[in-house]
N, C-alpha and C positions, 0 to 999 in steps of 0.2 A: 614542592613535598609530594613524594610519591605516596599513593594510596592505593589500595585493593578496590577493584569492583565490587559494587553492593549485588551485582546482578549473579545469577546462577553460578554456583561453585563448580570448579573442575579442576582436574590434575594441571592444567595449565591455566595459571592466574593470569588474570587480565588487570596490569596495574597501570592506574592513572597519574601520570607524569606532569600533567598540566592542565588548568581550567580556565577559562576566561567567557568574556560576552563580546560579541562582534555587533556594533551598531553600523547602520547604514552609513555610507561615505559622506552623504550630504542628505540634507533633510529635504524629502519631496513635499511639494506644497500641499498635495493631498493627504499627505500623512498627519497633518494639521488637524484634519477633521476627524471624528471617530469613523470608522469603520464600522458598520452596523451589520449583525448577523441577518441571513433570510431565515424564513422558516425552516427550510432545510437544513440550513447550518444549525439552526437550534436543535434538531431533532438529533443531530450527532453528538450531542454533548456528553451523550453517556456511554460513547464509545471510546476505545483505547486509540493513542496516537497511531498513525501509520509509520511502521517501521521497515524500510526498505534499505539495501546497502549494495555495494559492488565491491568486490575483492579483485586486486590487480597484483600482478608479478611485478616487483621492483625493477627496473631497467638494468642491467648487467652494467657495472662498473669496473672497467679495466683501468689499471693504474697507468697504463701509457696514453689513456685517452684524455687530452686537457680539455676537452669539450665538456666533460662531466663536473659536477658540482662536487668539490671535496665532501660536503654534507648533503647528501641527498634529502634526507627528513628533513633538514633545518630550512633547505630552500623551499620544499614541497610545502610546509606546514605555513610559511611566510606567504608564500603565493595564494594558498588558498584561503588563509585569513583575508588578504587584499582583495582577492576577487570575489570572496562571500560579502564583504563591504559593499562592494558595487552591485552584487546581485540582490542585496537587499534595498536596494535604491527602486529597482523595478518590481519586488516584491515586497512593498513597504510592510504590509499586515503583519509578515512573517517574524518581524523585528519587535512586535507588540505584545500586550498581555491581556486578557480578558476583563471586562468589567461591565458594569450594570448602569445603565440609565434609568433612573427611578422619575417617576412624575405623580403629581397627586390631583385629584379631582378629575377623574376616577384615578386610583391609585394603579400604576402599571409599571412594567419592567421591561427593558429591552437590553439584550446582550449585546456589546459592540467590542471592539479591537482597540486599546488605548494604545497609540503609537508614541507617545510621548512621555508618558510616565513608565518606563520600561529600560533594563538595562542592555536589551537586545536579544540577538539569538546566542545560544549556548554554542561553544566550540571546546572540545576536548581532545587531548594527544594522550593516547593511552599505548602500552607496550605488552607483547605477550610472545613467549618462546616458541608458538604454533608457527609451522609451516603451512603454505599452500595447499600442499598434498594433505595435510591434517584435514583440512576444510572440505576439499573436493574429491579426496579419495576415499573418505570413509563411506561405508554403504549408506547409514544413516547420518543427518544433519548433526554434527556434536552439538550439544546443549550449550557449549561455550559461546556459541555463536551468538547467543542472545545477550553476551556480556559485550558485543561490538556496538551495542546500541544505547544510548542515554534514555532516560525517563521510562526504566523498566515498569510495567504494569500501569503506568500512568493514564488516568482517563481525562478526557477533554476538558471536564470542567476544572481540573487542576491546572488549566492554564491561567488562571488568576494569579499564581505565583510561580509556576513553572513556564520557562521559555516555550513559546508557540512552535519555535524550530530548533533543533540541537543536532550539531555536528560532532559526531564521534570518529576520530582517526585512530585506527588500531594499527600500530607499526608491527609486522610479524618478521620474522627471521627472514623471509625471501619476498615478501609482498606486503601490500597495504590495504586494509580495509576500510572503506568510506561509508558510514551508516548514517542515515539520517532519520531522525524522529520527527514528525510533524503532525500538530493538531489537525485530528481530523474534521472539527467543526469550521475550520476556515478554508479547507480545501480537500479536494477527493485525489483519486489516483493519477486522474488529467493533470491536476494542478501540480501535484507532488513532481511527478517525472517533467513536466514542463519546466519547474524550477531547477531540479537536478541537471538537466541538458542546458539550460540558461547559464547554470553556473559554471558549468564546463565549458561552455563556449566564451563566457567573459575570461576564465582562467587560460585557455588556450589562444586568445586573441591579444594576450600579454599588454593588454592596453588598460591603463587605469583611467578611466573615463567614464564619467557617470551618463553622458549622452551616447554611449555605444549602442549601436542599433542590432537588437536582438532578432534573429531570424524569425522567432514566434513571441513577440512582446506581449506580455500579459495585458487583457483586458478586464477592466474592473467595472462592475455594473454601476449605473446611476440610480441611486436612490431616488425613487418617484414614488408620490403616493404615502401613504401613512406607513409608519415602522412597524415591526413586528412587536407589537406589545402584548404582555402576558400579565396575568393576574398576580404572578408570583414572580421571584428570580428563581430560574433554573440554576443559577450558580449557587444558590443557597440551600438547593436540594440535596439530600442525602442519595448519594450512589452507591451501591454495592460493590465489592469486587469480585470480578469474574476469576475463577482460578482454574487454570488449565489442569487436567488430570495428566499422569504420566503417560506422554504420547510418544510413537515413534513418528519420525518425519524423515521423508526419504525423497529424492527426486527422482522422477521417471521422464525419460526421454521419448518423443514421438517425432519421428522423421517427417519431412513434408511428403514423402511418398505414402507413408501409413496413413496421414490424415486424409491425403486426396481418397485413397481406398475407402476410409471410414465414410466420408463427405458422399460418396458414389454410392455406398451400399445403403446408407440412411435415405438418400433421395429415392434410391430406386425401389427401397422397402414401400415406401408411401406414394410411388409415383408422382413425386415432386421435384422440384429444382431449386426451392428457396432454402433449404437446410443450410447452414454454414458449417464449416470445418468446425469451428469451437462448439457449436451446438451438437454436432454428431460425436464430438470427442467426450463433451460434458454427458450426452447420454450414455456413453459407451464406460466411463469412470461410474456413473451412478450405477447402472447395473453390477459393474464390478464390484464397487464397496458394499452393496444390498447382498451380493452372494457371497461376500466374505462375512458378513454379519450372522449368516445362517438364520434369517429370519423366518418366521413362518408363513404361510402363502396369504393369510388374511390380516397381516400386520401393515400399518402403511408406513411408506417411507416418502420422505419429502426431498425435492432438489431445489436449492434456491441459489440465485445468482444476481451479482449486480449488475445493472443495466445503465448505461451512460445516457443522459438525458437533453443534453445541448442540443443534438439534431432533431429531437424528439419536440422541444418546444415550438410555439407560434408565436411570433416567427423563430427557426431556427438560429442557435446561438453558434459562435465558432469555438474551435476546439480549445484556444487559448484564453477562453473566458474564466476568470479567478473564481473560484468558490467550489460549494459541494452540488453537483447536478446529477445525482445517482438514484436510481429507485430500484428496490427489491422485487424482482420476479421469481415466482415459485408455482411449482406443480406438485401434486401429490399423487401416489398410485397406490393400490395394494401390491405387496411383492409379488405375489402371484403373476398377476398381470404384467408388471414389469419384466419379469425374467422370463415368462412362457411366450411372450409377444416378441416379435424383431426388434432389432435397434432402433429403425425406422418409427417404429411406435412411439418410444421415450424420445427420440429426437423431435417429433411431430409437436407432442406435448410441450417441450422445451420452447420450441419455435412458438408456439402459440402463446405462451406466457411471455415472450418477449414482444410480441405483436401486440399484446393488449396494454402495453405500456405507452399510451398516447398522452399527448399533452392535456386532453381533458381528463383523463383520468388521473395523472399527476396533479392538477389544480384542483380537482375534486378532492383528492386524499390532504392537500395542503389545507384547502379551504375547512375541510372537517377537522383538523388539527388545530386550526386558529380557533375555531368555536369551543373545541373542548380540549385545551391543551394538556399535555402530560409528560412527565419524564420517563424515558423508556429504561426500564433496569434491565441489566444484563441478562437475568434468569427468564424475562419476557421474550427475549430475543432467541431463545434456543426452544428446538423442537426434538422429540425423540427421532431416532434413525434419520437424521438429517445430513445431507452432503450439501455443503455450502461451496460454490466456486467463486473464488474471489480474484481481484487483480485483473489484467487483461494483458493477453500478447500482442495487442496492438500497440501498447506503449513502447517507446522508445528506449528500451531499459539498457541497450549497448551502447547508446549514443553519447554518454559522457565517458571522457578519456582522462582529462588531468595530465596531459603529458606522459602518461604511461602506457599508452595504446591501448586496445580494446580489453575491456575486464575479463576475467578468468569466468568468474561464474555471479551470479545474484543470489542474495541469501536474503531472508526477513527474519525480523526479531520475535520478540513474545506475543506481540499483541494479537488479541482476538483468535486464538487458536484452540481448537477443540476438536473432539473426534468427530471426522468428517469434513473437515476444514481442507478445501484444495485451492490453491493459487495457480493460475496460469501464467507463465512467463514466456516470453519469446525464445527459441533455441539460439544458442550461439551462434551458428552457423548460418542463421537467417534462413531464407527461402521458404518460410512459412512452416518451420517446424516449431514444435512448442515442447516448454518444460512444465511437467506438473509438479508442484511441491504438495505432496499429500501427507496430511496428520492423521492419525489412526490409534486407538489402543492398541497395545502389543499384540493381543491374540486376534486381532482384526487385520493388522499388518503381515502378521505371519500368514493367513489365510489368503492375503490378497497375493503375496508373493507366491504361494503354492498354485495360484489359478492359472493353469497353462493358457486359456483364451486371452487372459490379461497380459501375461508377461511374454506372450509369442508377438504381440505388437511394440512393446517396449523393446528400444534399441539404445545403443551406446552411442554418447553425444561425442 
C-alpha cells in the first residue's frame, strides 16, 4: 500500500511504498542478555533521535550496458536489506527495544535494551518526484528533507515501542537518499557513523557472512560492578516535546585554505599553537551569529559544543567503543567582549572549555547525577542567545557508498534543531574542508548573509 509521509508537508510529496522490519541474520550469543544503559546513556533518554543521511546519484543505466541490472532500485533495496541483517549481527542492540529492569527492596529501575522481544530495525522504501538538484541546488535546505527520515520528532524514551534504528530509502528521480534515525540513548555520533560505514562495508563486500571481519569492529562494554539503578523508571517519565520554530537552514562551505588561515590567526592572536581548526571555526561562527542577532553589549551569549570523551577516559577507550561517550563543553561571554576582542580571544575560551573536560570532571558529574538522578526536559537544555556546535567533521561521513560511488551531500532531519544550532560536516572534497549546517531564525539568517566578514570566508563547494 502506498501512503503519504506524515513528516513536514511540501509541494513534493514523499510517498511510502513499503515498510518492514529487519532482524539480525543470526542471533548473536551476547544478544540473549540485556544490554544495560550506562549513566550517560540514561541522560540521553530525553533527547531526540540522531537523524543523518546521505544523498547519492543513481548510476547511469544505458540500455546497451548488459552489466547494469534491469531494475536498479529493486536490486539495491534487496542488497540493502540483506547487508543490514548482517550489520545488525555486529551491532545487535540496534535491533532491540528499550525496557526496564525492576527490583524490590529497595525498589529500583534500570533501563536496558531487550534484543529478544523485538521485531528488529525499521526499513522503509519511499519515493519522491524531487531531483538531486532540488536538494543540493537550493539556497536553503528544503523542508522536505525532513521527510527523508523516519521517527519524526521521536524522543529516545519512545524506543520502548519504536525501533531503535530505522532506515528510510527515498528514491528520487535521479538519486537515492539513505536516511538513518538512531536512538541517541544507545549511541552517539561516533557509534552512528561507525554503524553507517560498517553497513556500507558489508554491502560492498557482497559477502553474506555473519563472520565478516569489519575494519572497525564494534566493541561492547563489559558490565562490571553495580548497574545504573534509579529510584524511578525514566521510561515512565513524561518528557515534553521540543518544537522547533520556523527556521532557515543553510549549508556554508569553508575550504581547507580558509580554515588554515583562521587557525593561524586564532593562534597568532593569543600567542599559542594549541587551538585547532574546528575551535577557530567555531569561534568565528559564534562571533558571526552573535553579530547577526544585534545583541546589546551587556547581553550574554553562550557557545556550547559536544566533546567526545572516549580518549579522555582513564584508561582511554577506542573510537569504536559502542555507546554514548560525549560531554557538553560551554563558555559564556558578554556580547561586547566577544565582538570587541580578536578571534583568538573567543577561540582560547573554547579551547579552555574543551581542556576542562577531563576524566575526573566527567566522573564527578556522573556521580552527582547518580546521587540525585533527574530527567532532563528539552526546555532545560536551551539557553538564550545560544550557539550550539554539534556533530563533527572528523566522522567519516562520505565513507559509505553502497555501490553508488561517493555521496553528493550529507543532510540531517528535524532532530534537535533550534535557532543557533550548527552542525559540522567534512567537506565532500576532503583535505580538511568543512561544511557548516546553520539553523537560524529568518531575520538572523538574512543578517548573517549580509555580513561581509562572514561571507568573505564562505566558498562554493
